[in-house]
N, C-alpha and C positions, 0 to 999 in steps of 0.2 A: 365468368366463363372459365377463367384460368383455374379457379378452384375445382372445377369439375374434372380437370385433367391434371393430376399431380405431376409436378416437374415442368409445367409449362409456364411461360411468362407472358405478360400482356404484349400486344403489338407495340413496336417502337413508335414514338411520336413523329409526325411529319417534321421535315427540316424547318427550323424557325427562320423567319424572314430576317434579312440583314439590313434592309433599308425599305422605306416606304416609297411608293410611287407617287409622283405629282400628278394632279389631274390634267387631262388633255386641255389644249388651248381652247378658250371659249367657255369653259365650264367653271370659271371662277365664281360666278354668282350662285351656283348650286351648292348646297351644304355637302361637305365631304363626309362620306361614311367610312369609318374604319372597319376593315374586315374582321370578323370574329376569329377567323382562322386562316392562315396562309398556307396554301399547298403549292409545292413546286413541282411542275410537270416534268416527267422524265424525258430525256432526249431520245430522238429516234434511234441514234446509234447505240445507246445503252439498252434500249428495248430490243434492238436487233441482236446484240450479243447475248442477252438473257434468253431470247428465243433460241438462238443457236446452241447455247449450252444445254438447254432442255432437249432439243432435237438430238444432239449427240448422245446424251444420257439415255434417251428413250431408244434410239437405234442400238446402242450397246446392250441394253436390257433385252430388246427383241432378238438380237443375235444370240444371246445366251439361251433364251427360250427356244429359238430356232435350232440351236445345237442339241438341246435336250430332246426335242421332238423329231429330229432328223431321221432316226431309224423307223419311226412310225408314220410320219407325216411330213411332206415336203412343203415348206413355205419359202417363197422366193424373196430375195432381198429387195429393199425399196428401190435401189438404183438399177436393178435388173428389169428394166421396163419392157424388154422383149418377151418376158415370161409372166407379166402381170396378169392376174386374173381378178375378176370382180371380188372374189372372196379375200384374196391376199390384200388388195388395197383397202377393202372394207374393214378387215381385221386391224390393220395397222392404223388406219384413220380413226377407228373407234378407240384404240388404245391411246393415241395422241389426245383425242377429245376427252376421254375419261381422266387422263393424267392432269390436264390443265383444269378441268372442272373441279376435281377433288382437291387438288393442292390450293387453287385460288379461292375456293369457297371456304376452306378451313382457315387459312391465315392470310389470304390475299396475295400469296407469293408461291410461285413454283420454285424449284431449286435454283434455276438460273436467275430469277428475281432476287432470291435470298443472297446469292453471291454478289450481285451488283447493287444491293440495297435499294430496290424499287418494289412497289407493290400496286395492286389494283384495288381501287376503292370506289364507292359511289361518288357522285359529283360533289356531295357535301363532306366527303372525307370519312364517312362511316364504312364499316366492314360490309362486303358484299355477301349475299347468300348464294346457295347452290344454284338456284334458278337463274340468277343474274350471271353467275360464273359460267353456266352452260351456254347462255346466249353469247357472252363475250368470247368464249372459247371456240365457238363454231368457225369463226374466221381464221383462227390459227391452225386448227386441226386439219383442215382441207387445204393443201398447199396451193392449188389453182385459185381457190377463193381468196387466200391470203394475199396473193399478188394483186388481185382486183381490189380487195379491201384496203390495202395500203395505198395503191395508186389513186383511188377515189378519195381517200382521206387526205393525201398530199395535195391533190389538184383541186378538189372541190371545197375542202375545208382547211386552207393553208393557215398556218400559225396556231391552230387549235391543238395540234399534236394528238389528234383522235383518228383512229381507224373507223370505218363505217360501223363495225360491230361494237366498238366502244360507244359510238353515238346511239345505236339501237338499244344497247343495254344500259345506257346512262351511267357509264363508268369512265374513270380516268386512271392513268398510270402516273404515280407520283414517286418522288425521291423520298427515302426514309433516312432517318439519322439513328444509327444503331449505337445506343449508349448503355452504360451500366444502369441497373435499376436504382431508383432514388434510395439514398441511405446506405448504399453499398459501395465500397471502394476496393478495387483490385490492386494488390501489391505484387509486383513482378520481381522475382529473384534475379540477382545478377548472374550472368553466365560466364 
């Protein structure tokens, strides 16, 4: 896939496991299966900061568009809820939805996730496709749905680190380890 896009590199590998977990008490008689791949789930706080970075970047971009269109067309700010119209909310929500769907279907990472070294993958660790990214992005793009999405995830599925739309789309958010490609060493000059 990387060969199709010059200048791109493959996705970074998931963070390697540092220690193996012992089986729960009472499972000594069962044969122990070693996992083929270990994926480290991202913390809620890391996911929140990645989401916030994305929201800030999108709002800044929408404000630039708003400034360009101001002489011809008035779009209200997201926080100016007294003047919200169905069209204003729909346009901004559609932009949020498209942003996350496009970025996360391409590399599994939005800009906020790139900054914080996390990404969205299928439950087996493989790359998600645009349909899966669209389902997973529905919960993030609509702010009122996001609150319910997270609350239900925290209360109904504790310790899974899944939102409802992660569960529906069969995705997880994992930590990534950003390293140099194999066979390449970077040398830094002294300053």
